[in-house]
C-alpha positions in Angstrom: -0.2 -0.1 0.2 2.8 2.5 1.2 5.1 2.0 -2.5 1.7 1.9 -4.2 1.1 5.3 -3.0 4.4 6.6 -3.2 5.0 5.9 -6.9 1.6 7.3 -7.3 3.1 10.5 -5.5 6.6 10.3 -7.7 4.5 10.2 -11.0 2.7 13.4 -9.5 5.6 15.3 -8.8 7.5 14.5 -12.4 4.0 15.9 -14.2 4.6 19.1 -11.8 8.1 20.0 -12.1 10.4 20.1 -15.1 13.6 19.2 -12.7 14.3 15.6 -10.3 11.9 16.9 -7.4 11.2 13.6 -6.6 14.3 12.5 -4.8 12.7 14.8 -1.9 10.9 11.2 -1.0 13.4 9.2 -1.4 14.1 9.5 2.3 10.5 8.6 3.4 10.8 5.1 1.5 14.1 4.2 2.6 12.7 5.1 6.5 9.6 2.7 5.6 12.3 -0.1 4.7 14.4 1.0 7.9 10.9 1.1 10.5 9.9 -2.2 9.0 12.9 -3.9 10.2 13.1 -2.2 12.7 10.2 -3.1 13.9 10.7 -7.1 13.0 13.9 -6.7 14.9 11.9 -5.5 17.9 9.5 -8.5 18.3 12.6 -10.7 18.3 14.4 -7.9 20.8 13.1 -10.3 23.5 14.8 -13.5 22.0 18.1 -11.6 21.5 20.7 -12.6 24.2 21.7 -9.5 26.6 24.9 -8.9 25.4 23.3 -7.9 22.1 21.0 -6.2 23.6 23.2 -2.6 23.6 24.1 -3.0 19.9 20.2 -3.4 18.7 20.0 -0.1 21.1 22.3 1.6 19.2 21.0 0.9 15.8 17.6 2.2 17.1 19.3 5.7 18.5 21.0 5.9 15.3 17.5 5.7 13.2 15.6 7.6 15.1 18.5 11.1 15.0 18.7 10.1 11.5 14.6 10.3 11.3 14.8 13.3 13.5 17.5 15.2 10.7 16.0 14.2 7.9 12.4 15.3 9.2 13.8 18.8 10.0 15.3 18.7 6.4 11.9 18.0 5.4 10.2 20.3 6.5 12.5 22.9 5.2 11.4 21.5 1.9 8.2 21.1 2.2 7.4 23.2 -0.5 8.5 21.4 -2.9 5.8 19.0 -2.3 3.1 21.2 -1.3 3.0 22.8 -4.4 2.0 19.1 -5.9 -0.9 18.8 -3.3 -2.1 22.2 -3.4 -5.4 21.7 -4.6 -7.4 24.9 -3.6 -4.9 26.5 -5.6 -5.7 24.1 -8.6 -9.5 24.7 -7.7 -9.0 28.4 -7.8 -7.2 28.4 -11.8 -10.0 26.1 -13.1 -12.8 28.1 -11.4 -10.7 31.5 -12.7 -9.7 30.2 -16.7 -11.4 29.0 -19.4 -9.9 25.5 -20.9 -8.2 26.3 -23.8 -9.6 23.6 -26.8 -7.8 20.8 -27.9 -6.4 22.1 -31.3 -5.9 25.6 -30.0 -3.8 24.0 -27.2 -2.0 22.3 -29.7 -0.6 25.0 -31.5 0.0 26.9 -28.6 2.1 24.6 -27.6 3.8 24.2 -30.8 4.4 28.2 -31.2 6.3 27.2 -27.3 8.1 24.8 -28.6 9.5 26.8 -31.6 10.5 29.8 -29.3 12.1 27.6 -27.1 10.7 28.5 -24.0 11.7 25.0 -22.4 14.9 26.3 -22.0 14.2 28.8 -19.1 14.7 27.5 -15.7 12.7 25.5 -12.8 9.7 25.5 -15.1 6.6 23.6 -13.7 3.3 22.7 -15.3 1.2 25.5 -13.4 3.7 28.4 -14.7 4.0 26.9 -18.2 -0.1 26.2 -18.4 -0.5 30.0 -17.0 1.9 31.1 -20.1 -0.5 28.6 -22.7 -3.6 30.5 -21.1 -4.7 27.2 -20.2 -4.7 25.4 -16.1 -2.6 22.8 -15.1 -4.7 19.8 -15.2 -5.7 20.4 -18.8 -1.9 20.8 -20.1 -0.9 17.7 -17.8 -3.3 15.6 -19.1 -2.9 16.6 -22.9 1.0 16.3 -22.8 0.4 12.5 -20.8 -2.4 11.7 -23.3 -1.4 13.1 -26.4 2.4 13.0 -26.3 2.6 10.0 -24.0 5.2 11.7 -21.5 5.4 13.1 -18.1 5.9 17.0 -17.8 9.6 15.9 -16.9 9.6 13.5 -20.1 8.4 16.1 -22.4 10.4 19.4 -21.2 13.6 17.4 -20.9 13.3 15.6 -23.8 13.2 18.9 -25.6 15.9 20.3 -23.7 18.2 17.0 -24.7 17.3 17.5 -28.3 18.6 21.2 -28.0 21.8 19.9 -25.9 22.4 17.8 -29.0 22.5 20.3 -31.3 25.0 22.7 -29.2 27.0 19.4 -28.8 27.7 19.2 -32.9 27.9 22.8 -33.4 30.4 23.7 -30.7 32.5 21.1 -30.4 35.1 23.2 -27.9 31.5 24.6 -25.9 32.2 23.2 -21.8 29.2 20.4 -20.8 28.2 22.4 -17.9 28.0 25.5 -20.3 25.5 23.5 -22.4 23.8 22.1 -19.1 23.1 25.9 -18.4 22.1 27.0 -21.8 19.2 24.3 -22.0 17.9 24.8 -18.6 19.5 22.7 -16.3 20.3 23.6 -13.0 22.7 20.6 -12.2 25.0 19.1 -14.3 24.2 15.7 -12.6 20.3 15.5 -13.4 21.6 17.4 -17.2 24.0 14.1 -17.5 21.4 11.6 -15.8 18.5 12.6 -18.4 20.9 12.9 -21.3 22.2 9.3 -20.3 18.1 8.2 -20.4 17.9 9.4 -23.4 20.7 9.0 -26.0 22.8 6.0 -23.9 25.8 8.2 -24.0 27.0 10.6 -21.5 27.2 14.0 -23.0 30.6 13.8 -23.8 30.9 10.3 -24.9 27.8 11.1 -27.3 29.6 14.2 -28.5 32.9 11.8 -29.3 30.9 9.5 -30.9 29.2 12.2 -33.2 32.0 14.4 -34.2 33.5 11.2 -36.5 32.3 12.1 -39.9 31.8 8.5 -40.4 29.2 8.4 -37.7 27.1 11.4 -38.1 23.3 10.8 -38.5 
């Protein structure tokens, strides 16, 4: 049950943010695993020899200390999660805007892509929806059903395509500069998405395609 809801919320995060934000939930999953293991150990605590009880208690203390620290961090970064949960805000957008017709939205998205608005940093489905004069639910559903992608996959797919052009046309441009120009705020996140889409790291892809015999 826990992991079903966890996976569902990860999907919702990927349908809201262009950057990798589901990592904010990773510690929750790890904590759940540790709590389960600790619960099992606690059940058998009565059978643990007295000499080993100190080790068990030490593990418990370390876990709860870790949990407390992570909880404080989670409270400080809750705004990342809160935006996805903000149902009231979503209702307000629905009530104060007129849904763009399917064909009009498709045309608006095409124009948005041509203008390369996806290169802007920190995009969310909400601020993109506002720029397209629609609401985030309608836009998210459109991307999911018409493009068969999450919002995160759509934005980062466009960014990686742009990155490939930059790598080809600017052989001396540093990878970090390419990363920043296409809208990523984190080089490791850029590398992860690039490898996922192309099966190469940015440097390896550039090397492979800089060979005239391998250009496509």
